[in-house]
Backbone as a printed PyTorch tensor [residue, N CA C, xyz], in Angstrom:
tensor([[[-10.0150,  60.3970, -47.8520],
         [ -8.9510,  59.6880, -46.4460],
         [ -7.6070,  58.8350, -47.3010]],

        [[ -6.6430,  58.8950, -46.2620],
         [ -5.8960,  59.1080, -46.4130],
         [ -5.2020,  57.2550, -45.8920]],

        [[ -4.2280,  56.7190, -47.2850],
         [ -4.0650,  55.2440, -46.5810],
         [ -2.5830,  55.3510, -47.4490]],

        [[ -1.4770,  54.8940, -46.3390],
         [ -0.4370,  55.0640, -47.5040],
         [  0.1330,  53.4790, -46.7290]],

        [[  0.3530,  52.8370, -48.0000],
         [  0.7660,  51.3170, -47.8400],
         [  2.0230,  51.2020, -47.3650]],

        [[  2.3390,  50.4410, -46.6480],
         [  3.8630,  49.5160, -46.6920],
         [  4.6980,  50.5870, -45.7370]],

        [[  3.8800,  51.1320, -44.7320],
         [  4.5590,  52.1020, -44.0520],
         [  5.0610,  51.1830, -42.6400]],

        [[  5.7460,  51.9610, -41.3440],
         [  5.4690,  51.2770, -40.4100],
         [  4.3790,  51.8080, -39.1340]],

        [[  3.7480,  50.4400, -38.7620],
         [  2.3810,  51.2500, -37.9230],
         [  2.7670,  50.3620, -36.6070]],

        [[  2.0140,  50.1250, -35.5250],
         [  2.4350,  49.5430, -34.0750],
         [  2.3230,  48.6950, -34.3460]],

        [[  1.4460,  47.6390, -34.7680],
         [  1.9430,  46.3600, -35.6960],
         [  2.1310,  46.1640, -36.6960]],

        [[  2.6830,  45.6700, -37.3810],
         [  3.0030,  45.6010, -39.4590],
         [  1.5230,  44.7320, -39.7240]],

        [[  1.2100,  45.2960, -40.4250],
         [  0.1870,  45.0230, -41.4950],
         [  0.2360,  45.5790, -42.9800]],

        [[ -0.8140,  45.3310, -43.7340],
         [ -0.7460,  45.2910, -45.4450],
         [ -1.0060,  47.1910, -45.1770]],

        [[ -1.6880,  47.6860, -44.6940],
         [ -2.3370,  49.1230, -45.0080],
         [ -2.1340,  49.5850, -43.4030]],

        [[ -1.5570,  50.9650, -43.6940],
         [ -1.6430,  51.7430, -42.5770],
         [ -2.8020,  52.4180, -42.7030]],

        [[ -3.6920,  53.2630, -41.6540],
         [ -4.7520,  53.5850, -42.0280],
         [ -4.6540,  55.4080, -41.4370]],

        [[ -4.7290,  56.1620, -41.9040],
         [ -4.5620,  57.4570, -40.8980],
         [ -5.9840,  57.5380, -39.7160]],

        [[ -5.1460,  57.7630, -38.5770],
         [ -5.5130,  58.0350, -37.4480],
         [ -7.6440,  58.6120, -37.1590]],

        [[ -7.9710,  59.5370, -38.4500],
         [ -8.6240,  60.4460, -38.7570],
         [ -9.6520,  59.4360, -39.5700]],

        [[ -9.0640,  58.4650, -39.9680],
         [-10.0510,  57.7020, -41.2650],
         [-10.7810,  56.6420, -40.3240]],

        [[ -9.6210,  56.0960, -39.1300],
         [-10.3350,  55.4500, -38.0500],
         [-10.7990,  55.6100, -36.9860]],

        [[-11.1840,  56.7090, -37.0380],
         [-12.4500,  57.5070, -36.2400],
         [-13.2260,  57.3860, -37.0860]],

        [[-13.3290,  58.0030, -38.1960],
         [-14.8960,  57.6800, -39.0270],
         [-15.1440,  56.5690, -39.1920]],

        [[-14.4580,  55.2330, -39.6080],
         [-14.7870,  53.8280, -39.4480],
         [-15.1540,  53.2460, -38.6160]],

        [[-14.6390,  53.5930, -36.8880],
         [-15.3290,  53.3300, -35.8070],
         [-16.6690,  54.2920, -35.8400]],

        [[-16.8670,  55.5390, -36.4150],
         [-18.3850,  55.7350, -36.1140],
         [-19.2730,  54.9930, -37.0870]],

        [[-18.6450,  55.3030, -38.2690],
         [-19.6540,  54.3840, -39.6790],
         [-19.9030,  52.9110, -39.0550]],

        [[-18.8820,  52.3820, -38.4750],
         [-19.1310,  50.9640, -38.2820],
         [-19.7400,  50.7300, -37.0150]],

        [[-19.6900,  51.2890, -36.1980],
         [-20.8130,  50.9890, -34.6310],
         [-21.8090,  51.3740, -34.6180]],

        [[-22.5940,  52.7930, -35.9450],
         [-23.7680,  52.8590, -36.4800],
         [-23.9870,  51.9290, -37.2680]],

        [[-23.4120,  50.9430, -37.8190],
         [-23.9510,  50.4860, -38.9010],
         [-23.8370,  49.0060, -38.2940]],

        [[-23.5540,  48.7820, -37.2650],
         [-23.9500,  47.2720, -36.7520],
         [-25.2710,  47.8030, -36.0810]],

        [[-25.1680,  48.4820, -35.3780],
         [-26.3550,  49.0650, -34.0800],
         [-27.7360,  49.4950, -35.3200]],

        [[-27.5960,  49.6300, -36.2990],
         [-28.9540,  49.4490, -36.6780],
         [-28.9550,  48.3900, -37.8600]],

        [[-28.2080,  47.5290, -38.0860],
         [-28.4610,  46.4870, -38.7530],
         [-29.7750,  45.5840, -38.5060]],

        [[-30.4660,  45.7640, -39.4390],
         [-31.7790,  44.9290, -39.3290],
         [-31.8290,  43.4050, -39.3510]],

        [[-30.5880,  42.5500, -40.0040],
         [-30.8440,  41.0850, -39.3010],
         [-29.6520,  40.5650, -39.3330]],

        [[-29.5310,  39.6150, -38.8760],
         [-27.9570,  39.0390, -38.2880],
         [-27.1370,  38.5060, -39.4550]],

        [[-28.0300,  38.7930, -40.5640],
         [-26.7630,  38.1540, -42.1040],
         [-26.6820,  39.6530, -42.0510]],

        [[-27.0260,  40.6360, -42.3630],
         [-26.2500,  42.1140, -42.1930],
         [-25.0260,  42.2700, -41.5750]],

        [[-25.3750,  41.4860, -40.0270],
         [-24.3600,  42.1790, -38.5620],
         [-23.2520,  41.2860, -39.1370]],

        [[-23.5900,  40.1510, -39.9170],
         [-22.0780,  39.3230, -40.2920],
         [-21.5370,  39.7550, -41.2980]],

        [[-22.2090,  40.1460, -42.5610],
         [-21.3550,  40.8540, -43.3200],
         [-20.5980,  42.0770, -42.7580]],

        [[-21.1140,  42.6410, -41.6570],
         [-20.2950,  44.0210, -41.1750],
         [-19.4130,  43.3030, -40.6630]],

        [[-19.4560,  42.1280, -39.6530],
         [-18.3530,  41.4500, -38.4620],
         [-17.3100,  40.6830, -39.3480]],

        [[-17.8160,  40.7660, -40.6910],
         [-16.3760,  40.0510, -41.4520],
         [-15.5310,  41.4770, -42.0490]],

        [[-16.2980,  42.4150, -42.6470],
         [-15.7220,  43.2150, -42.9210],
         [-14.3830,  43.9700, -41.3970]],

        [[-14.8300,  44.0660, -40.6480],
         [-14.0070,  44.8320, -39.4970],
         [-13.1000,  43.3280, -39.3870]],

        [[-13.5750,  42.4180, -39.4310],
         [-12.1590,  41.2700, -39.3470],
         [-10.8880,  41.2340, -40.1650]],

        [[-11.8500,  41.5070, -41.6680],
         [-10.7200,  42.0550, -42.9860],
         [ -9.7870,  43.0210, -42.4280]],

        [[-10.9700,  44.1060, -41.6140],
         [ -9.7120,  45.2460, -41.3990],
         [ -8.3770,  44.7800, -40.3470]],

        [[ -9.0560,  44.1850, -39.5690],
         [ -7.6340,  43.8390, -37.9660],
         [ -6.9680,  42.9640, -39.2420]],

        [[ -6.8690,  42.0030, -39.9580],
         [ -6.1690,  41.3820, -40.5490],
         [ -4.8830,  42.5600, -41.5260]],

        [[ -5.8270,  43.0870, -42.4130],
         [ -5.1430,  44.1980, -42.9870],
         [ -3.9130,  45.1400, -42.2760]],

        [[ -4.5370,  45.1580, -40.9540],
         [ -4.1440,  46.4240, -40.4030],
         [ -2.6310,  45.3590, -39.4720]],

        [[ -2.8520,  44.4060, -39.7800],
         [ -1.6260,  44.0660, -38.5420],
         [ -2.1350,  43.3110, -37.4920]],

        [[ -3.1010,  43.4110, -36.8330],
         [ -3.6360,  43.3640, -35.1630],
         [ -3.8190,  41.2820, -35.3150]],

        [[ -3.1240,  40.5160, -36.0590],
         [ -4.2130,  39.2050, -36.1290],
         [ -4.0650,  38.5170, -35.0700]],

        [[ -3.6640,  38.2430, -34.2230],
         [ -4.0940,  37.7460, -32.4420],
         [ -5.3270,  38.1960, -32.0440]],

        [[ -5.7260,  39.3550, -32.2220],
         [ -6.4750,  40.2320, -31.5560],
         [ -7.7660,  39.8010, -32.2130]],

        [[ -7.3830,  39.9460, -34.0170],
         [ -8.9540,  39.5360, -34.7400],
         [ -8.9940,  37.9780, -34.6740]],

        [[ -8.5000,  36.7210, -34.9440],
         [ -8.3550,  35.6130, -34.6120],
         [ -9.3890,  35.4720, -32.9920]],

        [[ -8.6830,  36.2850, -32.2180],
         [ -9.0910,  35.6030, -31.2380],
         [-10.8630,  35.9500, -30.7710]],

        [[-11.1560,  37.6260, -31.2070],
         [-12.0280,  38.3380, -31.0120],
         [-13.6760,  37.7580, -32.0900]],

        [[-13.0320,  37.1230, -33.1170],
         [-13.6890,  36.5280, -34.0990],
         [-14.2680,  35.3370, -33.8230]],

        [[-13.4620,  34.0120, -33.6720],
         [-13.8350,  33.5480, -32.3370],
         [-14.8710,  33.2080, -31.6150]],

        [[-14.7140,  34.1920, -30.6390],
         [-15.2700,  34.5640, -29.4240],
         [-17.1210,  34.8450, -30.4600]],

        [[-16.4060,  35.4440, -31.1260],
         [-18.5050,  36.4250, -31.6800],
         [-18.8360,  35.4320, -32.5650]],

        [[-17.8470,  34.1870, -33.3580],
         [-19.0120,  33.0630, -33.6940],
         [-19.2840,  32.3230, -32.5920]],

        [[-18.5940,  32.1960, -31.9200],
         [-19.6320,  31.1950, -31.1750],
         [-20.4630,  31.7730, -30.3890]],

        [[-20.3610,  32.7540, -30.1670],
         [-21.4210,  33.4490, -29.3580],
         [-22.6960,  33.5760, -30.6490]],

        [[-22.5800,  33.6390, -31.4840],
         [-23.5550,  33.7390, -32.9840],
         [-23.8320,  31.9960, -32.6820]],

        [[-23.4170,  31.2000, -32.9840],
         [-23.3110,  29.8390, -32.9240],
         [-24.3970,  29.1660, -31.3720]],

        [[-23.6850,  29.7710, -30.6820],
         [-24.8680,  29.5590, -29.2410],
         [-26.4780,  30.1790, -29.2690]],

        [[-26.0300,  31.5250, -29.8670],
         [-27.8950,  31.9440, -29.8440],
         [-28.9750,  31.1270, -30.7030]],

        [[-27.8180,  30.6890, -32.3810],
         [-28.7720,  29.4630, -32.7900],
         [-28.9610,  28.3880, -32.6100]],

        [[-28.1920,  27.9440, -31.9600],
         [-28.5220,  26.5950, -31.2540],
         [-29.5240,  26.4410, -29.9210]],

        [[-29.2230,  27.7860, -29.5610],
         [-30.7410,  28.0290, -28.3830],
         [-31.4400,  28.4770, -28.6300]],

        [[-31.7440,  29.1180, -29.6770],
         [-32.9740,  29.1740, -30.2140],
         [-33.9770,  27.9150, -30.9190]],

        [[-33.2710,  26.5220, -30.9800],
         [-33.8060,  26.0150, -31.7940],
         [-33.9860,  24.6860, -30.5460]],

        [[-32.6880,  23.9630, -29.6480],
         [-32.8800,  23.4770, -29.0340],
         [-33.2410,  23.6300, -27.6450]],

        [[-33.0060,  24.7060, -27.0540],
         [-33.1580,  24.8720, -25.5100],
         [-35.1560,  25.8570, -25.5650]],

        [[-35.2970,  25.2400, -24.7130],
         [-37.0230,  25.3660, -24.4040],
         [-37.2990,  26.1960, -23.0350]],

        [[-38.5700,  27.0290, -22.7580],
         [-38.4860,  27.8820, -21.6560],
         [-38.0970,  28.9650, -21.4310]],

        [[-37.7290,  29.0800, -19.6530],
         [-37.1350,  30.3370, -19.5070],
         [-35.8540,  30.5120, -20.4320]],

        [[-35.2220,  29.7090, -19.8000],
         [-34.0540,  29.2750, -19.8530],
         [-33.5150,  29.4560, -21.4850]],

        [[-34.1820,  29.0800, -22.0240],
         [-33.9910,  29.7760, -23.5670],
         [-33.9840,  31.4330, -23.8530]],

        [[-35.0290,  31.7380, -22.8470],
         [-35.2030,  33.3110, -23.1020],
         [-34.0140,  34.3170, -22.2190]],

        [[-33.4420,  33.4450, -21.9130],
         [-32.2810,  34.0140, -20.8160],
         [-30.9040,  33.9370, -21.9520]],

        [[-30.5280,  32.6420, -22.2510],
         [-29.4260,  32.3650, -23.0480],
         [-29.5350,  33.6630, -24.4460]],

        [[-30.7000,  33.1940, -25.2310],
         [-30.9470,  33.9020, -26.6400],
         [-30.7450,  35.2560, -26.0160]],

        [[-31.6880,  36.1180, -25.4240],
         [-31.5660,  37.3960, -25.1490],
         [-29.9340,  37.9180, -24.7950]],

        [[-29.4250,  36.8180, -23.5970],
         [-28.1420,  37.6670, -23.4310],
         [-26.8790,  37.8680, -24.5760]],

        [[-27.1390,  36.1510, -25.8440],
         [-26.3900,  36.2010, -26.6800],
         [-26.2210,  37.4540, -27.7420]],

        [[-27.8970,  38.1000, -27.5580],
         [-28.4860,  38.6510, -28.5850],
         [-27.6990,  40.3770, -28.3090]],

        [[-27.5730,  40.4260, -26.9420],
         [-27.4980,  41.4280, -26.8830],
         [-25.7110,  41.5080, -26.7470]],

        [[-24.7630,  40.5890, -26.2730],
         [-23.3970,  40.6030, -26.6090],
         [-22.9040,  40.7760, -28.1420]],

        [[-24.0520,  39.7940, -29.0350],
         [-24.0490,  39.7390, -30.1210],
         [-23.8800,  41.1950, -31.2170]],

        [[-24.5860,  42.2300, -30.4510],
         [-24.8700,  43.7650, -31.0230],
         [-23.5160,  44.1230, -30.5470]],

        [[-23.1120,  44.0090, -29.3510],
         [-21.8560,  44.8060, -28.5920],
         [-20.4170,  44.7860, -28.8690]],

        [[-20.6010,  43.1560, -29.6510],
         [-19.2080,  42.8000, -29.3530],
         [-18.3340,  43.0600, -30.6780]],

        [[-19.0390,  42.9520, -31.9160],
         [-18.3600,  43.9980, -33.2870],
         [-17.9800,  45.1640, -33.0020]],

        [[-18.4870,  46.0500, -32.1470],
         [-17.9840,  47.4050, -31.8860],
         [-16.8300,  47.2950, -31.1960]],

        [[-17.0000,  46.3670, -30.0520],
         [-15.5810,  46.4380, -29.1850],
         [-14.0980,  45.5150, -30.0020]],

        [[-14.4470,  44.7460, -30.9330],
         [-13.4820,  44.2020, -31.5490],
         [-13.1330,  45.3060, -32.6460]],

        [[-14.0430,  46.2610, -33.2040],
         [-13.6380,  47.2830, -34.0090],
         [-12.8120,  48.3830, -32.9080]],

        [[-13.3020,  48.6530, -31.7000],
         [-12.3550,  49.6890, -31.0590],
         [-10.9620,  49.3810, -30.6660]],

        [[-10.6970,  47.7430, -30.5480],
         [ -9.7240,  46.9590, -30.1650],
         [ -9.0670,  46.9630, -31.1970]],

        [[ -8.8520,  46.8050, -32.4020],
         [ -8.2920,  46.6690, -33.4410],
         [ -7.8660,  47.9140, -33.3470]],

        [[ -8.3680,  49.2150, -33.4760],
         [ -8.2660,  50.5720, -33.6350],
         [ -7.2110,  50.7060, -32.9600]],

        [[ -7.4270,  50.6510, -31.5500],
         [ -6.4420,  51.2910, -30.2010],
         [ -5.2050,  50.2950, -30.4160]],

        [[ -5.1540,  49.0990, -30.6150],
         [ -4.1430,  48.1150, -31.2360],
         [ -2.9180,  48.7240, -31.9210]],

        [[ -3.4040,  49.0430, -33.1610],
         [ -3.0050,  49.6110, -34.5220],
         [ -2.3410,  51.6470, -34.4770]],

        [[ -3.0090,  51.7870, -33.1800],
         [ -3.0740,  53.6100, -33.5700],
         [ -1.5980,  53.6860, -32.5180]],

        [[ -0.7760,  54.7910, -32.6510],
         [  0.3460,  55.0570, -32.0320],
         [  0.1270,  56.3010, -31.2910]],

        [[ -0.0310,  56.7340, -29.9800],
         [ -0.3000,  57.5340, -29.7310],
         [  0.4290,  58.9290, -30.1040]],

        [[  1.1740,  59.2260, -30.8030],
         [  2.4230,  60.0610, -31.2870],
         [  1.6610,  60.6460, -32.3490]],

        [[  0.9530,  59.0540, -33.0970],
         [  0.5870,  59.8150, -34.6090],
         [ -1.1250,  60.1110, -34.4140]],

        [[ -1.7720,  59.5290, -33.0790],
         [ -2.9490,  60.0340, -33.1250],
         [ -2.9710,  61.2310, -32.9330]],

        [[ -2.0510,  61.7740, -31.7260],
         [ -1.7650,  63.5800, -31.6500],
         [ -1.8960,  64.3740, -32.8270]],

        [[ -1.0580,  64.1160, -33.3060],
         [ -0.5730,  64.7770, -35.1480],
         [ -1.6330,  64.9130, -35.4790]],

        [[ -2.5650,  63.6180, -35.4150],
         [ -3.7950,  63.5800, -36.8190],
         [ -4.7530,  64.5110, -35.8980]],

        [[ -4.9210,  64.4090, -34.7390],
         [ -5.8250,  65.4300, -34.3570],
         [ -5.8000,  66.9520, -34.6060]],

        [[ -4.4830,  67.1410, -34.0000],
         [ -3.6830,  68.3680, -34.3170],
         [ -3.9630,  69.1170, -35.8510]],

        [[ -3.9430,  67.9250, -36.8890],
         [ -4.0150,  68.4080, -38.1690],
         [ -5.5380,  69.1460, -37.8700]],

        [[ -7.1100,  68.3870, -37.2740],
         [ -7.9950,  68.9960, -37.9560],
         [ -8.5580,  69.7280, -36.9060]],

        [[ -7.3530,  70.0110, -36.0320],
         [ -7.8790,  71.3510, -35.1080],
         [ -8.7550,  71.0250, -34.3920]],

        [[ -8.8970,  69.7750, -33.4960],
         [ -9.4340,  69.4420, -32.3970],
         [ -8.9250,  69.6540, -30.8640]],

        [[ -9.9100,  70.0940, -30.4620],
         [ -9.4630,  70.8340, -29.3690],
         [ -8.8720,  70.1350, -27.9090]],

        [[ -7.9710,  70.5420, -27.6610],
         [ -6.8670,  69.8310, -26.3780],
         [ -8.0520,  69.3010, -25.5360]],

        [[ -8.8160,  69.7220, -25.4780],
         [ -9.5730,  69.5190, -24.0120],
         [-10.5020,  67.8910, -24.3780]],

        [[-10.5790,  67.2460, -25.8640],
         [-10.7670,  66.3150, -26.4920],
         [ -9.6410,  65.4030, -26.7410]],

        [[ -8.6460,  66.1970, -27.4510],
         [ -7.3950,  64.9600, -27.6610],
         [ -6.6210,  64.3550, -26.5210]],

        [[ -6.4430,  65.5420, -25.4840],
         [ -5.5580,  64.9320, -24.5720],
         [ -6.7640,  63.4790, -23.3260]],

        [[ -8.2110,  63.8690, -23.0960],
         [ -8.4670,  62.5310, -22.8350],
         [ -8.3660,  60.9140, -23.9080]],

        [[ -8.6210,  61.3650, -25.1360],
         [ -8.3900,  60.2540, -25.9900],
         [ -7.1210,  59.9340, -26.5100]],

        [[ -6.0290,  60.9000, -26.1460],
         [ -4.4520,  60.2630, -25.6830],
         [ -4.6020,  59.1670, -24.9450]],

        [[ -5.1240,  59.7800, -23.4940],
         [ -4.9120,  58.9430, -22.3560],
         [ -5.2810,  57.6050, -22.4130]],

        [[ -6.7300,  57.5300, -22.9000],
         [ -7.4370,  56.1300, -23.1960],
         [ -6.8120,  55.4600, -24.1410]],

        [[ -5.9180,  55.9380, -25.3300],
         [ -5.0070,  55.1320, -26.1500],
         [ -3.8310,  54.3950, -25.6970]],

        [[ -3.3050,  55.1620, -24.3360],
         [ -2.3880,  54.5480, -23.6830],
         [ -3.0100,  53.7590, -22.3690]],

        [[ -4.2890,  53.7930, -21.6090],
         [ -4.3990,  52.7800, -20.6660],
         [ -4.5450,  51.8450, -20.7750]],

        [[ -5.6440,  51.9290, -21.9610],
         [ -5.8220,  49.7470, -22.0250],
         [ -4.7220,  49.1200, -22.9380]],

        [[ -4.0610,  49.3950, -23.1660],
         [ -2.8510,  48.3860, -23.6230],
         [ -1.4980,  48.5550, -22.2420]],

        [[ -1.6140,  49.4880, -21.3190],
         [ -0.2970,  49.2420, -20.0920],
         [ -1.6040,  48.5960, -19.1440]],

        [[ -2.5870,  48.5290, -19.2270],
         [ -3.6620,  47.4410, -18.0870],
         [ -3.3910,  45.7660, -18.7210]],

        [[ -3.0770,  45.9500, -19.8570],
         [ -2.9000,  44.7280, -20.3070],
         [ -1.7180,  43.8710, -19.8620]],

        [[ -1.2510,  45.1850, -20.1200],
         [  0.6730,  44.5420, -19.8750],
         [  0.3860,  44.2640, -18.7480]],

        [[  0.2960,  45.0200, -17.8450],
         [ -0.0970,  44.6280, -16.3600],
         [ -0.7870,  43.4740, -16.1080]],

        [[ -2.0670,  43.0150, -16.7220],
         [ -2.5620,  42.0610, -16.5540],
         [ -1.7300,  40.6530, -17.2100]],

        [[ -0.6340,  40.2270, -18.2450],
         [ -0.0120,  39.6210, -18.4440],
         [  1.1070,  38.8230, -17.2250]],

        [[  1.6400,  40.4270, -16.8150],
         [  2.4610,  40.0680, -15.8750],
         [  1.9140,  39.2340, -14.3120]],

        [[  0.3700,  40.3600, -13.9550],
         [  0.0690,  39.0680, -13.2260],
         [  0.0970,  37.6150, -13.6830]],

        [[ -0.6770,  37.4800, -14.4410],
         [ -1.2870,  36.0130, -15.0670],
         [  0.3810,  35.2110, -14.8240]],

        [[  1.4660,  35.7470, -14.8320],
         [  2.5240,  34.9640, -15.1000],
         [  3.2300,  34.6280, -13.4930]],

        [[  2.6900,  35.9990, -13.0360],
         [  2.7730,  35.9130, -11.6330],
         [  2.3640,  34.3180, -10.5410]],

        [[  0.5340,  34.6440, -11.2480],
         [ -0.4210,  33.7110, -10.4010],
         [  0.0250,  32.1640, -11.2950]],

        [[  0.3870,  31.9720, -12.4530],
         [  0.7110,  30.6710, -12.5880],
         [  2.0420,  30.2090, -11.5110]],

        [[  2.9940,  30.7210, -11.5140],
         [  4.1240,  30.2730, -10.5710],
         [  3.4040,  30.0220,  -9.1020]],

        [[  2.2340,  30.3260,  -8.6440],
         [  1.7940,  29.7720,  -7.2640],
         [  0.3470,  28.8010,  -7.5280]],

        [[  0.4980,  28.2750,  -9.0960],
         [ -0.1790,  27.6300,  -9.3260],
         [ -2.2050,  28.0140,  -9.1750]],

        [[ -1.9560,  29.1510,  -9.2750],
         [ -3.1170,  29.8750,  -9.4850],
         [ -3.6800,  30.2510, -10.8740]],

        [[ -4.8690,  29.9170, -11.4280],
         [ -5.2460,  30.1400, -13.1480],
         [ -6.2290,  31.4710, -13.2710]],

        [[ -6.0500,  32.7550, -13.3000],
         [ -6.9500,  33.4400, -13.4760],
         [ -7.7640,  33.8350, -14.5790]],

        [[ -8.7520,  32.5470, -14.9060],
         [ -9.7500,  31.9060, -15.5640],
         [-11.1200,  32.1000, -15.2200]],

        [[-11.9990,  31.8280, -15.7690],
         [-13.6370,  31.1410, -15.4850],
         [-13.3990,  29.8640, -14.5000]],

        [[-12.2260,  28.7380, -15.0900],
         [-12.2840,  28.1510, -13.8900],
         [-11.6320,  28.2320, -12.4580]],

        [[-10.6710,  28.7600, -12.7200],
         [ -9.8570,  29.2660, -11.7660],
         [-10.9810,  30.2020, -10.4640]],

        [[-11.7690,  30.5000, -11.3180],
         [-13.0350,  31.8100, -10.5290],
         [-14.0270,  31.1080,  -9.6810]],

        [[-14.4030,  29.6380, -10.2960],
         [-15.3820,  29.0690, -10.1650],
         [-14.6010,  27.7920,  -8.6360]],

        [[-13.4790,  27.2730,  -9.0940],
         [-12.7950,  26.6020,  -8.5010],
         [-12.1780,  26.7320,  -6.9950]],

        [[-11.8120,  28.3470,  -7.1980],
         [-11.0110,  28.5820,  -5.8440],
         [-11.3960,  30.2060,  -6.1410]],

        [[-12.8290,  30.2330,  -5.8550],
         [-13.2800,  31.7050,  -5.8630],
         [-12.2010,  32.6690,  -5.3620]],

        [[-11.7280,  32.7870,  -3.6420],
         [-11.3960,  33.5780,  -2.8850],
         [ -9.5740,  33.5930,  -3.0940]],

        [[ -8.8570,  32.9020,  -3.3590],
         [ -8.2200,  32.8280,  -3.6800],
         [ -7.4470,  33.3210,  -5.2460]],

        [[ -8.4340,  33.1600,  -6.1670],
         [ -8.0630,  33.7040,  -7.6150],
         [ -8.5990,  35.7880,  -7.7280]],

        [[ -9.8400,  35.8480,  -6.6090],
         [-10.0170,  37.3880,  -6.8750],
         [ -8.4420,  37.8100,  -5.8040]],

        [[ -8.2790,  37.3800,  -4.5160],
         [ -7.2950,  37.8200,  -3.9190],
         [ -5.5060,  37.8390,  -4.6940]],

        [[ -5.5850,  36.9770,  -5.5910],
         [ -4.0730,  36.7790,  -6.6560],
         [ -4.1930,  37.4090,  -7.2980]],

        [[ -5.1410,  37.5090,  -8.1350],
         [ -5.3260,  38.2360,  -9.5150],
         [ -5.9050,  39.3260,  -9.3650]],

        [[ -6.8680,  39.2720,  -9.2050],
         [ -8.1030,  40.0900,  -9.6140],
         [ -7.7660,  41.6460,  -9.0850]],

        [[ -7.4620,  41.6930,  -7.7510],
         [ -7.2860,  42.1730,  -6.8000],
         [ -6.2500,  43.5140,  -6.9950]],

        [[ -5.0160,  42.9480,  -7.2850],
         [ -3.3090,  43.2740,  -8.1700],
         [ -3.8040,  44.3820,  -9.7500]],

        [[ -4.8930,  43.2390, -10.1470],
         [ -5.2240,  44.2970, -11.9920],
         [ -6.0930,  45.3510, -11.0420]],

        [[ -6.5750,  45.4370, -10.5210],
         [ -7.3180,  46.5490,  -9.7670],
         [ -6.6860,  47.6530,  -8.8860]],

        [[ -5.9300,  47.3330,  -8.6200],
         [ -4.4410,  47.9740,  -7.9530],
         [ -3.7230,  48.7040,  -8.8870]],

        [[ -3.7680,  47.6890, -10.0210],
         [ -2.1660,  48.0760, -11.1280],
         [ -2.8290,  48.7720, -12.2540]],

        [[ -4.1410,  49.1380, -12.1020],
         [ -5.1870,  49.5350, -13.2020],
         [ -5.2580,  51.2370, -12.7390]],

        [[ -5.5550,  51.5100, -11.0700],
         [ -5.8210,  52.8470, -10.7470],
         [ -4.2770,  52.8830, -10.4180]],

        [[ -3.5180,  52.4830, -10.4560],
         [ -2.0030,  53.2490, -10.2690],
         [ -1.9900,  54.1650, -11.7670]],

        [[ -1.9610,  53.0230, -12.7540],
         [ -2.0930,  53.3780, -14.3060],
         [ -2.7010,  55.0880, -14.2560]],

        [[ -3.6810,  54.3170, -14.0170],
         [ -4.5700,  55.8430, -13.9450],
         [ -4.2390,  56.8080, -13.3250]],

        [[ -3.8700,  56.8220, -12.8060],
         [ -3.4300,  57.7390, -11.8200],
         [ -2.0240,  58.9220, -12.4470]],

        [[ -0.8410,  57.8640, -13.1280],
         [  0.1080,  58.2670, -13.3830],
         [ -0.1560,  58.7030, -14.6950]],

        [[ -1.1150,  58.3220, -15.6770],
         [ -1.1010,  59.1750, -17.1150],
         [ -2.0980,  60.0940, -16.7710]]])
């Protein structure tokens, strides 16, 4: 596994990990979380993912996603103790499902945010990966950051019109939020997909 300390990455971090190693970590991490037999083991694996995000330099994403993960975990634990009946089954089951999926998404987000496209293509060419696999993965690496960038522009434009593209805005002004935030996002995502 090729690790080079102190080199420049997409986001500056303590460690620069080769894209091939990142793909291996993604595969092993997802399988480990999926087959984890207890919540304790899942939390330990999630902590390793958080540590990877911190040393890779994806600080903001790691803090945000780890806070959401632990909030889901707390809701599940409190729900299983303090809520009863059908509502308990719905809340706890939903939290268990999200809790299993979320660390995989967190790991994928960290890998995408810290991997440059040209670095990824060079690493895949070194292991003689077919172009039919490399090109879709490269397009995916470019797609999510571009859609995220467009989403931040849409949010800024909506704030000037006193529309908040949040859960609260969706509840208080559903039609206006969908029209002013989510429709432009879908159009932008479609345009980015066509361009890529």
